[in-house]
Structures are given as structure tokens and as C-alpha cells.
Steps between C-alpha positions, in 0.01 A plus 500: 500500500255789523232621738196488272292218644141385523350532848134440586416462132655826384840609372700702750803723463668415829219569752275710274225362268580598141129557431498768773793673332319497166188648656699770679744599226335387176635293214728445320716500814859400569532335842843438652601291800769658721577167669562336163735779396700473823511123484624494141760772552645324804496160327692642205743720691588238762595251228818702446604545863823314426613782270549874523194609308236767438147415388382781271130466425413562136283811519343436159328192644295704747582866550241601762681711761345304789633176353845654453499637854427153638794361301727775635390427857602137444849615396454481125645723233349586162574425136371793294472567127383862485513835672142447611593175673794678667257766627269230635781309671637810670149609605451154653809553716750284313856634549691581181774252582246219466383598151632363170394660173444274199344571158624576150375858453602718797449871425725784615267617777451144628877450527534830684223406741662163570843655558346758733344212697842327514362167381706185541569461128374535145466182295635635171374352173695677223820693429305818428326470836839464670621817331186690602528392864868600508427847357215565742696372800791732417261792455355429846842448660425135573626154413235252385519141619406272212475143389451381145201288414647199327293308249617137536290359212325250728153372413281541812225282351225747575257709294695683225362837611662460844826341382777756545838325482531372144689647205184625333382694808554875540656467844863519606834441332646174377825381658724646227343847521505472880879461491531826310249667730694417816825614334336834421345527846845480660605807303196719572542730802129513577455122511578236764438149358401308813266231369382246247133467418282251316128432457396219269120504523189477712280214624784244491400159631846342518831606656705355211493821292615698806789261562605500134501880515698504825765270355555739209506804729755348737735422214472862394543616861835320519604662173410845630693445823811420299454832313475696823122547504399419857135400502323530835137438401355215297142577396323189372169676443168332571268276307421210733150385412182421691219250453220643288374165368706179489847657525737359762761772558784431741467617859726795585689270741610285207604808305680641804695182567615473138624860496660472843693190393618674182598832659632388837833666581486765227527866615167593341172643623217323319213720381167343410201669336192287577159630402224253424637230734430737791198698381321272251292293738444777755221643286166416341281699262134488606242544225121490476305303239300742283345270240487141384484435127500184289561452128493177297871454579574682827372582846611843619524646847522877454660662805587858593878438504669530162832492319563859607492376864700179447670477161708185552248254346465715187869594471668173594211252469565446871299274725349640821296279729142620556290411802154573637496747786189337647474142368149367437586137424368510144607273215785616278478642151759613244518878467696781348534765771508833316488871576324807358792626283430519125774251406476128433817467707316627808480180702609374841455134411403294198336158495518487879297249699333692782195446722190648340467860604224760500468871439626708792725231649869555571807329359862529618789493255802355677871587480428862411741669741781537245468661156134562569426857601844618382405411142145634525385776266206729431420339164136559402508785758461254784606623846757273659402287804559572866767305689448385859743336740370253758712433810319260729169676570629843392411635154683797347417669172846542348375647172164663446287402205538744212205720407385639168643834610841334552486381138498858368685680780820550294328582172468854365 
């Protein structure tokens, strides 16, 4: 459910015509719906009301400070993977005790910054990382709360680039190495092993991989308890999918009931790291048609949004729905919707049946609220788009459009 609807023959973001936003703020333009964000956060978080839990939004999905602040106001924590994301979360008003720090390559200064912020815990991914965190914690006169990210070798049945819990992936420790890691953690004076962590992938459309993972983790949890490692936090990561095309992901209520049944009675606080399931459908990318071009084999719609603005179609061959901002009722035609970047991979859709369009008209790319702007770049020296948040009739610019001067501001 989202709040991008057609009213009086024109697409609206809540109560505001999208065409008015494009005229006011230019294109390409990211448009977010505050009501959609709130609705999705509450729907996800409330699904776990039967358990002690903390919903930590995955900052990498959408890191705009205004978005993070809204999550914090709703009671959410943050899952971060860099010092920059920590800085953003703190600037958005998220308390340190609601932040978990994942990622395989934490640098010294990032660990120090996280310890200074007194984050809830580090999700540790290697023995060398454990040693580094211990040394830094001792140097700072602190004890670091940690969990180990366990790689359960479960196939999430998603795109291989966003699969993270199989043997061949770079993430986490297998069960055997995790045993040794917890043994070592008990001996290190700068470490308090308080949790278990796992993340098997993104855009999952079934709860079966989650439940297979949970079964393995609970067996290991019992083993750790017998060894005197008292786990207080179980972090199951994120990854629940959304509908981009024909996918039918489970509703958070179904996911919540399955986890509640499995964890009921255990002295654990469940940590979840949703990203796209909350933010994905809160956003659209609005783009203007620049040219129409036909060849003997293809019809092209050339728009002003490109792979530098939304890389998912090029990187993952992902599907994003595309709609007219102001429908004209024309017959449909098969198009490739492409951008101005000098790469054949610069497309938003291929062989897509769309109503015939004309130069200067607007299209909206759906489900662009997660892994959209956060993955944008300045490739081809293209300034990144503005981001606006619509809340009822109110419109806020939450990120200004970059200028040419911004492109060279840090260069000497």
C-alpha cells in the first residue's frame, strides 16, 4: 500500500500533483510519501508486538537524514555499515543504544566513533575484527558489546548479488568458526558477547529461508548457553521483499507470527533490520521524456533519469514499474526506456509495454524509495537529483539538487 494515486486524471503524491512537483523542483526528482513510510514502519514493527524487539532500519536502503529522523520518531533504531551512516543516524537523533553496526570492513576510526557513541552492539564478521575491537575498546577504557554474524549456508533464493548467507559469500562466520570466536570472546577483557547475528539476503519473497536460518541459530544458541555464553540479543537481519512486478512476498504479520511462535518464552530481544520493506514503495523517481527514437528493432524513450540516478535495473536487471504522470489514454507500444549515460546498460526498462508518450511528458518510476538515491553517483559528471518529502499537502525539500559547482567543490 502506498499513497501515489491518480486523482482527477493526474498522479498525486498524497495530496500534491506530481506534475506540480516536477515543474517546481525539476527532473529527475525523487519524491517520497511520509504517510507511506509511517504506514509501512508501523505495519512491520507491530507484527512483532508479541516479542521483546527492536526494529533497526537499514540505513543503506535510504540514508536521507529526514527519513532517518522520521524512523527515530516512530521508535526505530538503525542498522549501520559505516562511520558515515553512524554520523547520519546520530545527527538524525537516534540514540546510540538503538544502533547496531554491521559490515565486514570496519576501520579503526569507525570502531572508535561507535564506541564513543555507546552503540548497542557490533555485528562482528571475522576473528581479526574481534581482535581489533578488543584492542580499541581497551585503549578507550571501554567494553564493546558484540554479536557474531553467523553464516548459516542457507539459500535465500534471491539475486546472487544480494545473497549474503551462503558459504561462498564474504559475510560472517560459519558455525565451526563461530564456536571458536565465542570461546575467544569470553577471554577478551574488552569484549562482552551479548548477541547472535545473521543476515541471509535481500528481497526475499518467502519466510522459509528465515525459518531454516532460525532453526540453525536456535540449535547454536542452546549450545552456547551450555558453554556459559549468555546471549541476550538475536539479530535476524532484514531482507523481507516487496512487490516490484509479480512477486508475492509475505506480509509482515505472517513473518511476525512465525517468529513469535518460534521464539516465545526465550529470554531474547529480537532485532530486525528492515530496509526496502519499509522504504521501497514510499518513493518514486520522476523523469521527463527528452527524445523518442526508433530503429528497425527497437523503440526508445530517452528520459533524463539514468543509471547514475537509479542503478538497480543495470546492476541487478531489476524490474521497476513505470507509469504516466498525466495519462492521455493512448494506445500502448513496446519501448526500451533509457537514459543519457554513455553505456548500453543505461536503461530503466527493456521491452516494456507502455502507453505511447511524447517529448516533454513525465514518467514515474515506482518502488524507488530504497536503494535508489543511496546508490546514485555522479557518473558522466551528472549532478544527483533533489529529494522531496510530501506529507499530506506539505512539501519539504529534504535534499537539494546538486549543481555543477558541487561536482568540483572538493577537487583541487
